[in-house]
RODO-2510 file (C-alpha; in nm, 4 decimals, decimal comma):
residues 301
     n   res          X          Y          Z
     1     m     2,4654    -2,0758     1,0177
     2     l     2,2913    -1,7745     0,9047
     3     a     2,1647    -1,6999     0,5868
     4     t     1,9524    -1,3898     0,4471
     5     s     1,7293    -1,4185     0,1840
     6     r     1,3883    -1,2910    -0,0024
     7     e     1,1976    -1,5958     0,1214
     8     a     1,2356    -1,9208     0,3446
     9     l     1,4553    -2,1800     0,1796
    10     r     1,2609    -2,4491     0,3080
    11     t     1,5420    -2,6311     0,4628
    12     g     1,5644    -2,8947     0,7171
    13     g     1,6145    -2,7208     1,0819
    14     e     1,5300    -2,4285     0,9102
    15     h     1,3992    -2,1170     1,1483
    16     v     1,3059    -1,8396     0,9737
    17     f     1,2926    -1,4964     1,1778
    18     r     1,1018    -1,2576     0,9763
    19     l     1,3162    -0,8804     0,9821
    20     p     0,9878    -0,5858     0,9861
    21     s     1,0552    -0,2582     0,8480
    22     l     1,1809     0,0079     1,0915
    23     d     0,8712     0,1954     1,3273
    24     c     0,8064     0,4953     1,1743
    25     p     0,6310     0,8050     1,3682
    26     p     0,2694     0,8179     1,3497
    27     e     0,0750     1,0470     1,1086
    28     q    -0,0483     1,3369     1,3591
    29     p    -0,0759     1,7021     1,3747
    30     t     0,2353     1,8309     1,5490
    31     q     0,5645     1,6243     1,6161
    32     t     0,9025     1,7906     1,7287
    33     a     1,2579     1,6692     1,6566
    34     a     1,2736     1,4900     1,9886
    35     e     0,9844     1,2813     1,9292
    36     v     1,0480     1,2107     1,5701
    37     l     1,3646     1,0896     1,6232
    38     s     1,2426     0,8052     1,9368
    39     y     1,1525     0,6139     1,6127
    40     p     1,4460     0,4311     1,4668
    41     a     1,3377     0,5341     1,0614
    42     a     1,4000     0,8730     1,1527
    43     r     1,7169     0,7736     1,2875
    44     l     1,8372     0,6279     1,0319
    45     f     1,7683     0,8582     0,8316
    46     v     1,8940     1,1867     0,9734
    47     e     2,2489     0,9291     1,0030
    48     r     2,2513     0,8764     0,6706
    49     v     2,2263     1,2393     0,5819
    50     k     2,4980     1,3352     0,8196
    51     a     2,6732     0,9919     0,6828
    52     r     2,7131     1,2135     0,3661
    53     g     2,8843     1,4697     0,4912
    54     n     2,5924     1,6859     0,5621
    55     d     2,6152     1,9054     0,8914
    56     f     2,2549     1,8353     0,8717
    57     s     2,0582     1,8934     1,2354
    58     l     1,6637     1,7755     1,2568
    59     g     1,4742     2,0611     1,3912
    60     n     1,1050     2,0908     1,4689
    61     d     1,0394     2,2208     1,1448
    62     e     1,1718     1,9566     0,9607
    63     a     1,0637     1,6736     1,1639
    64     p     0,6910     1,6537     1,0532
    65     l     0,8832     1,6057     0,7025
    66     v     1,1256     1,3315     0,7917
    67     a     0,8418     1,1603     0,9299
    68     e     0,6340     1,1912     0,6155
    69     i     0,9280     1,0444     0,4577
    70     c     0,9656     0,7374     0,6716
    71     r     0,5619     0,6355     0,6276
    72     k     0,5972     0,6738     0,2930
    73     l     0,8952     0,4721     0,2721
    74     d     0,7526     0,2551     0,4938
    75     g     0,9954     0,2077     0,6887
    76     i     1,2076    -0,0218     0,4762
    77     a     1,5701     0,0727     0,5322
    78     l     1,7167     0,0837     0,1981
    79     a     1,4571     0,3327     0,0972
    80     i     1,4947     0,5528     0,3480
    81     e     1,9190     0,5163     0,2733
    82     l     1,8594     0,5727    -0,0696
    83     a     1,5938     0,9175     0,0302
    84     a     1,8671     1,0283     0,2279
    85     g     2,1361     1,0438    -0,0163
    86     r     1,9169     1,2650    -0,1928
    87     a     1,8155     1,5248     0,0948
    88     a     2,1800     1,5547     0,1573
    89     v     2,2177     1,7103    -0,1826
    90     f     1,9189     1,8692    -0,2629
    91     g     1,7189     1,9024     0,0775
    92     v     1,4458     1,7171     0,3019
    93     r     1,1952     1,9198     0,1711
    94     d     1,2873     1,8165    -0,2326
    95     i     1,2643     1,4724    -0,0924
    96     v     0,8910     1,5326     0,0317
    97     t     0,7568     1,6946    -0,2863
    98     r     0,9253     1,3984    -0,5104
    99     l     0,8055     1,1095    -0,3251
   100     g     0,4659     1,0869    -0,5152
   101     s     0,5988     0,7816    -0,7324
   102     r     0,8501     0,6774    -0,4654
   103     l     1,0920     0,5261    -0,6712
   104     d     1,2507     0,7726    -0,9124
   105     p     1,4144     0,9917    -0,6832
   106     l     1,5800     0,6908    -0,4651
   107     k     1,9054     0,6742    -0,6860
   108     f     2,1500     0,7791    -0,4762
   109     g     2,2688     0,4344    -0,3344
   110     r     2,6646     0,3599    -0,2709
   111     r     2,8595     0,2503    -0,6137
   112     t     2,9723     0,0158    -0,4416
   113     a     2,6736    -0,1459    -0,3495
   114     n     2,5300    -0,4232    -0,5830
   115     p     2,3726    -0,2674    -0,8281
   116     r     1,9965    -0,4244    -0,7629
   117     h     2,0692    -0,2431    -0,3952
   118     q     2,1840     0,0924    -0,5909
   119     t     1,7900     0,2342    -0,7113
   120     l     1,4772     0,1035    -0,5395
   121     r     1,3871     0,0058    -0,8867
   122     a     1,6516    -0,1644    -0,9594
   123     t     1,5863    -0,3656    -0,6350
   124     l     1,1981    -0,4191    -0,7173
   125     d     1,2901    -0,5069    -1,0216
   126     w     1,5375    -0,7388    -0,9725
   127     s     1,2566    -0,8904    -0,7277
   128     h     0,9989    -0,8834    -1,0558
   129     d     1,2087    -1,1016    -1,2838
   130     h     1,2520    -1,3885    -1,0324
   131     l     0,8896    -1,4271    -0,9903
   132     s     0,7076    -1,7274    -1,2068
   133     e     0,4580    -1,5467    -1,4888
   134     v     0,1465    -1,5784    -1,2387
   135     e     0,3053    -1,4074    -0,9488
   136     r     0,3482    -1,0883    -1,1820
   137     v     0,0124    -1,1010    -1,2855
   138     v    -0,1562    -1,1292    -0,9377
   139     l     0,0890    -0,8709    -0,7822
   140     r    -0,0001    -0,6007    -1,0754
   141     r    -0,3623    -0,6877    -0,9886
   142     m    -0,3260    -0,6655    -0,5785
   143     a    -0,2194    -0,2822    -0,7052
   144     i    -0,5952    -0,1702    -0,7257
   145     f    -0,6095    -0,2147    -0,3798
   146     r    -0,5159     0,0716    -0,1948
   147     a    -0,4947    -0,0777     0,1691
   148     r    -0,5878    -0,4018     0,3177
   149     f    -0,7622    -0,6538     0,1654
   150     t    -0,8824    -1,0033     0,2396
   151     l    -0,8381    -1,3492     0,0349
   152     e    -1,2045    -1,3176    -0,0548
   153     a    -1,0651    -0,9627    -0,2525
   154     a    -0,8082    -1,0863    -0,4313
   155     l    -0,9933    -1,3933    -0,5931
   156     a    -1,2395    -1,1396    -0,6975
   157     v    -1,0346    -0,8898    -0,8547
   158     a    -0,7392    -1,1736    -1,0051
   159     e    -0,8765    -1,4159    -1,1278
   160     d    -0,9809    -1,4593    -1,4673
   161     e    -1,0303    -1,7326    -1,7670
   162     g    -0,6636    -1,7407    -1,7804
   163     i    -0,5905    -1,7916    -1,3530
   164     s    -0,7902    -2,0001    -1,1596
   165     r    -0,9017    -1,9327    -0,7767
   166     i    -0,5926    -2,1873    -0,7078
   167     d    -0,3383    -2,0324    -0,8944
   168     v    -0,4889    -1,6963    -0,7444
   169     r    -0,4135    -1,8756    -0,3887
   170     d    -0,0991    -1,9959    -0,4447
   171     a     0,0272    -1,7284    -0,5717
   172     v    -0,0437    -1,4695    -0,3396
   173     g     0,0919    -1,7488    -0,0686
   174     s     0,3921    -1,7268    -0,2895
   175     l     0,4242    -1,3336    -0,2900
   176     v     0,3717    -1,3234     0,1101
   177     d     0,6773    -1,5927     0,1477
   178     k     0,9274    -1,3416    -0,1226
   179     s     0,7528    -1,0627     0,1179
   180     l     0,6307    -0,8752    -0,1664
   181     i     0,2911    -0,9193     0,0199
   182     e     0,2092    -0,8132     0,3901
   183     p    -0,0404    -1,0649     0,5527
   184     r    -0,1963    -0,9697     0,9323
   185     i    -0,3707    -1,2651     1,0953
   186     d    -0,6287    -1,1136     1,3133
   187     s    -0,8745    -1,2293     1,5311
   188     r    -1,1407    -1,2362     1,2227
   189     e    -0,9857    -1,3006     0,9394
   190     a    -0,6114    -1,2661     0,7577
   191     s    -0,5684    -0,9409     0,5474
   192     y    -0,3127    -0,8546     0,3507
   193     r    -0,1564    -0,5058     0,1600
   194     l     0,1356    -0,4217    -0,0837
   195     l     0,3614    -0,1775     0,0817
   196     d     0,3280     0,2041    -0,0688
   197     t     0,7039     0,1435    -0,2775
   198     t     0,5894    -0,1860    -0,3905
   199     r     0,2724    -0,0852    -0,4811
   200     s     0,3309     0,2031    -0,6882
   201     y     0,5730    -0,0363    -0,8757
   202     a     0,3037    -0,2825    -0,9435
   203     f     0,0429    -0,0180    -1,0572
   204     e     0,3094     0,0877    -1,2772
   205     k     0,3034    -0,2552    -1,4648
   206     l    -0,0730    -0,2714    -1,4381
   207     a    -0,1080     0,0478    -1,6164
   208     t     0,1138    -0,0594    -1,8997
   209     s    -0,0199    -0,4207    -1,9195
   210     n    -0,3699    -0,3186    -2,0917
   211     e    -0,5697    -0,5279    -1,8134
   212     h    -0,6021    -0,2005    -1,5774
   213     e    -0,9889    -0,1537    -1,6992
   214     s    -1,0999    -0,5135    -1,6444
   215     v    -0,9264    -0,5071    -1,3368
   216     a    -1,0843    -0,2034    -1,2209
   217     a    -1,4212    -0,3487    -1,3536
   218     r    -1,3818    -0,6693    -1,1278
   219     h    -1,3000    -0,4861    -0,8118
   220     a    -1,6305    -0,2771    -0,8701
   221     n    -1,8102    -0,5733    -0,9320
   222     f    -1,6861    -0,7074    -0,5783
   223     s    -1,7429    -0,3875    -0,4039
   224     i    -2,1250    -0,3617    -0,5188
   225     q    -2,1390    -0,7090    -0,3871
   226     l    -2,0029    -0,6053    -0,0462
   227     l    -2,2260    -0,2932    -0,0381
   228     e    -2,5216    -0,5095    -0,1380
   229     a    -2,4716    -0,8244     0,0987
   230     n    -2,3808    -0,5330     0,4301
   231     g    -2,6396    -0,2464     0,3221
   232     a    -2,9409    -0,3815     0,5303
   233     d    -2,6907    -0,4569     0,8256
   234     l    -2,5347    -0,1273     0,7899
   235     f    -2,8475     0,0896     0,9328
   236     k    -2,9105    -0,1779     1,2736
   237     l    -2,5478    -0,1016     1,3751
   238     r    -2,5598     0,1213     1,7067
   239     s    -2,1780     0,2328     1,7398
   240     a    -1,9202     0,4134     1,4739
   241     e    -1,7004     0,1494     1,5624
   242     a    -1,9606    -0,1350     1,4414
   243     y    -2,0054     0,1025     1,1504
   244     q    -1,6288     0,1446     1,0936
   245     i    -1,5634    -0,2446     1,0341
   246     h    -1,8135    -0,2932     0,8298
   247     c    -1,7066    -0,0284     0,5701
   248     k    -1,3059    -0,0183     0,6373
   249     i    -1,2942    -0,2856     0,3557
   250     i    -1,5106    -0,0340     0,0872
   251     l    -1,3407     0,2722     0,2250
   252     e    -0,9816     0,1537     0,1821
   253     m    -0,9941    -0,0217    -0,1574
   254     s    -0,8901     0,1294    -0,5257
   255     e    -0,7441     0,3441    -0,7807
   256     p    -0,8668     0,6333    -0,9945
   257     p    -1,1898     0,5109    -1,1452
   258     l    -1,2979     0,5033    -1,5313
   259     s    -1,4615     0,8331    -1,6515
   260     g    -1,8439     0,8674    -1,6110
   261     a    -1,8318     0,6398    -1,3251
   262     l    -2,0108     0,6672    -0,9638
   263     v    -1,6778     0,7030    -0,6720
   264     l    -1,6480     0,5779    -0,3342
   265     t    -1,3220     0,6391    -0,2429
   266     d    -1,1866     0,5570    -0,5699
   267     v    -1,4683     0,2200    -0,6230
   268     t    -1,5714     0,2567    -0,9661
   269     a    -1,9794     0,1692    -1,0407
   270     p    -2,1417     0,2413    -1,3590
   271     p    -2,4621     0,4367    -1,3813
   272     s    -2,6497     0,1920    -1,4382
   273     d    -2,5928     0,1009    -1,0616
   274     w    -2,6464     0,3839    -0,8755
   275     p    -3,0178     0,3014    -0,7780
   276     r    -2,8720     0,0023    -0,6150
   277     l    -2,6006     0,1538    -0,4216
   278     l    -2,7018     0,5330    -0,2874
   279     p    -2,9488     0,4064    -0,0527
   280     n    -2,6740     0,1737     0,1333
   281     y    -2,4446     0,4953     0,1979
   282     f    -2,7185     0,7774     0,2892
   283     c    -2,8684     0,8168     0,6532
   284     p    -2,8954     1,0940     0,7963
   285     c    -2,9236     0,9332     1,1363
   286     r    -2,5858     0,8575     1,0974
   287     c    -2,3739     1,1573     1,1338
   288     s    -2,0299     1,0805     1,2663
   289     w    -1,9973     0,8208     0,9756
   290     n    -2,2084     0,9240     0,6775
   291     a    -2,0192     1,2890     0,7582
   292     e    -1,6727     1,1250     0,7004
   293     i    -1,8646     0,8870     0,3598
   294     g    -2,0854     1,1137     0,2569
   295     w    -1,8448     1,3967     0,0635
   296     r    -1,6338     1,0772    -0,0979
   297     w    -1,9787     1,0695    -0,3416
   298     r    -1,8899     1,2430    -0,6412
   299     s    -2,0139     1,2194    -1,0307
   300     i    -1,7293     1,2279    -1,2854
   301     g    -1,7406     1,3319    -1,6395
***
C-alpha cells in the first residue's frame, strides 16, 4: 500500500520516504535560461505557465527572475504552481515584486483542487489548525530565526512559564514529523529551519500574538550569551572559515528589533549591554570577516 501524508502513520511495517523540495537554481550573478532550466523547480514553473495557455518561452533576461521565484518559494511544488498561475496572467516580474509575503500573491489554484490546495495560505491554515496549542506556540516562536537554529537556541527562545523545556523539545520533534520544521543532521550537531514560506506564515502569527517583544528579548539574551561565551576564542581563530563557523549562528538570526537597540544582523541588545558586546566583534586584524560583520552594527532610534 502506498499512502501520502504530512507525517508518518506509525503503523507496523511502515517505511517512510520523505519527499524533498525541488532543487532550485542557486543565487549567482548571471544565469542563462539553459542553466536555470536544468533545475526541476524552474522547469515546473515554466511548464505550469505554458499549461495556462500562455505562449511563454524563458529567455536569458527572465531566467534570473524565475530562479529567484523558485528560491523564495523553497522549491515547494504547490507554491511554484500557484506562482506560475499568477505569472501567466500578470507576468514574471509581477511575481518577483509581490513575493515579499510569499503568501498573499499565491491564489491562482485550480478550481477542482481541494480547498486547502487552492492557495498557499489555505494549505498552511489547514496544517496550523491541526496542531496542538503547544505546537502552535513553538512554531510561531521559531519564526524569530531567519535561518538555521539549534535545539539549544529553540529551547532558549520558546521556553517560558507556561511551556517547559520538555514541551519545547517534544513540539520541535513533532513539527519536524509534520514537515513544518526542516532538520539537518551533520557531524557536529542537528540544526533546524523553517522554510521561508512557513516562516512568513508563522511570523504573522507571532506578530499578532502579543509576545513578539518577549520572544525577541529571550532571543537577544541567548545571542548575548553566545557572544560572551565565544568572544575570547574568536580572536584566536586563524582562518576565515573557522571564524565563520563561530559567527554563523549569530549572523543568521532574527527579525527586525525593537526601537533603541543595537543590532547585529537584527539581534537586539539593550544599550546597557553594548560595552560587553562591542569588544567581541571589533578586531582590526580580522580584515576579511570584520569587513563583512562590521557594517552590521548600527544604532537605531
